[in-house]
C-alpha positions in Angstrom: 39.3 -70.4 -62.2 37.3 -73.7 -62.6 35.2 -72.9 -59.8 34.1 -69.5 -61.6 33.1 -71.0 -64.8 31.0 -73.6 -62.7 29.5 -70.8 -60.5 28.8 -69.0 -63.8 27.4 -71.8 -65.3 25.1 -72.6 -62.6 23.8 -69.0 -61.9 23.0 -69.0 -65.8 21.0 -72.2 -65.6 19.2 -70.9 -62.5 17.9 -67.8 -64.6 16.8 -69.8 -67.1 14.4 -72.0 -64.8 13.2 -69.2 -62.9 9.4 -68.8 -62.7 6.9 -66.7 -61.8 4.8 -67.1 -58.4 2.4 -68.8 -60.2 4.0 -70.1 -63.1 5.8 -69.3 -66.4 9.1 -68.8 -67.1 10.5 -65.3 -66.3 13.2 -65.7 -69.1 10.5 -65.5 -71.6 8.3 -62.8 -70.3 8.8 -60.3 -73.1 7.9 -62.9 -75.9 4.8 -64.4 -73.7 3.5 -61.1 -73.2 3.0 -60.3 -76.3 -0.4 -60.4 -78.3 -4.1 -59.5 -77.3 -4.9 -60.5 -74.2 -8.7 -60.7 -72.2 -10.1 -60.0 -68.8 -11.0 -63.5 -67.3 -11.0 -63.1 -63.7 -10.2 -60.5 -61.1 -9.5 -60.5 -57.6 -9.1 -58.2 -54.7 -7.4 -58.7 -52.0 -6.9 -62.4 -52.7 -10.9 -62.7 -53.0 -12.6 -63.8 -56.1 -14.5 -60.3 -57.4 -15.0 -61.1 -60.6 -18.8 -60.8 -60.1 -18.5 -56.9 -59.0 -16.6 -55.8 -62.0 -19.0 -53.5 -63.7 -16.6 -53.1 -67.2 -17.3 -55.2 -70.0 -14.6 -56.8 -73.0 -11.4 -55.5 -71.1 -8.3 -56.2 -73.5 -5.4 -55.1 -73.4 -2.7 -55.7 -76.4 1.1 -55.7 -76.0 3.0 -54.9 -79.1 6.7 -56.2 -80.2 7.5 -52.5 -80.8 6.3 -51.5 -77.5 2.6 -50.2 -78.4 0.0 -50.7 -75.8 -3.9 -51.0 -76.4 -6.6 -51.1 -73.6 -10.4 -51.4 -74.0 -13.1 -51.9 -72.3 -16.9 -50.6 -72.3 -17.8 -48.8 -68.8 -21.6 -49.3 -67.4 -22.2 -50.9 -71.0 -22.2 -47.4 -72.7 -19.6 -46.0 -72.9 -16.5 -47.5 -74.9 -12.7 -46.5 -73.9 -9.6 -47.5 -76.2 -6.4 -45.7 -75.0 -2.9 -46.0 -76.7 0.3 -45.7 -74.9 3.4 -47.7 -74.8 4.4 -50.7 -72.3 7.8 -51.7 -71.4 9.2 -54.7 -69.4 11.4 -54.0 -66.4 15.1 -55.6 -66.5 14.6 -58.7 -64.7 10.9 -59.1 -66.6 8.9 -59.1 -63.1 7.2 -55.5 -63.9 5.6 -54.0 -66.9 5.2 -50.2 -66.7 2.4 -48.8 -68.8 2.5 -45.1 -70.0 0.5 -42.7 -71.7 -3.3 -44.3 -71.1 -5.6 -42.6 -68.6 -6.5 -44.3 -65.3 -9.0 -47.3 -65.5 -12.9 -46.1 -65.1 -15.6 -47.7 -62.9 -14.1 -51.2 -62.5 -16.4 -51.8 -59.3 -18.4 -50.2 -57.2 -16.0 -49.6 -54.6 -13.2 -48.7 -57.4 -14.3 -46.1 -59.3 -10.9 -45.1 -60.3 -7.9 -47.2 -60.6 -4.4 -45.3 -61.6 -2.4 -48.2 -63.4 0.8 -47.7 -64.6 3.1 -50.8 -63.2 1.7 -54.6 -62.9 3.5 -57.1 -61.1 3.3 -60.6 -63.0 2.6 -63.4 -61.3 1.7 -65.8 -64.0 2.8 -65.9 -67.5 2.2 -68.7 -69.9 1.2 -69.2 -73.5 -2.5 -68.6 -73.0 -2.3 -66.7 -69.2 -1.5 -63.7 -68.1 -2.0 -62.4 -64.3 -0.8 -59.7 -62.6 -1.4 -57.2 -59.5 -1.4 -54.0 -58.6 -1.8 -52.2 -55.3 -4.1 -49.1 -55.3 -5.5 -47.3 -52.1 -4.1 -50.2 -49.8 -6.0 -52.8 -51.8 -4.2 -55.4 -53.6 -5.7 -56.0 -57.3 -5.4 -58.9 -59.6 -6.4 -59.2 -63.1 -6.3 -62.7 -64.7 -6.1 -62.4 -68.5 -6.2 -64.9 -71.0 -5.6 -65.1 -75.1 -8.1 -64.7 -77.2 
């Protein structure tokens, strides 16, 4: 019995200390993600591709009630504002997005990206990094709070 209590206590401690691949505590993810985020960097297959991004003013907002808002400007003239919903997976590593269109014209090589699930790799008070797979490529967005 004593061993079981020690094992459960140790497991709870490990869960509380679990971190994302690049930093930030997993346990607080559902709280840390709330708010307004602005794109600060883009990596494709591990290489910095921020200079290839065609869209401007990319933002995402996550509300406590599960509301999601994505805004960006495509080709400096077409404004997009899309509202949907978000949900965190039970283990706090995935964000599932619904009710929004694919991301358009991210770069010349990536004209349409159907983003519906993100894997969080860093989540701190002022940084959110996530990645997703599409067409055999790994796309990583690095966002900061405003």
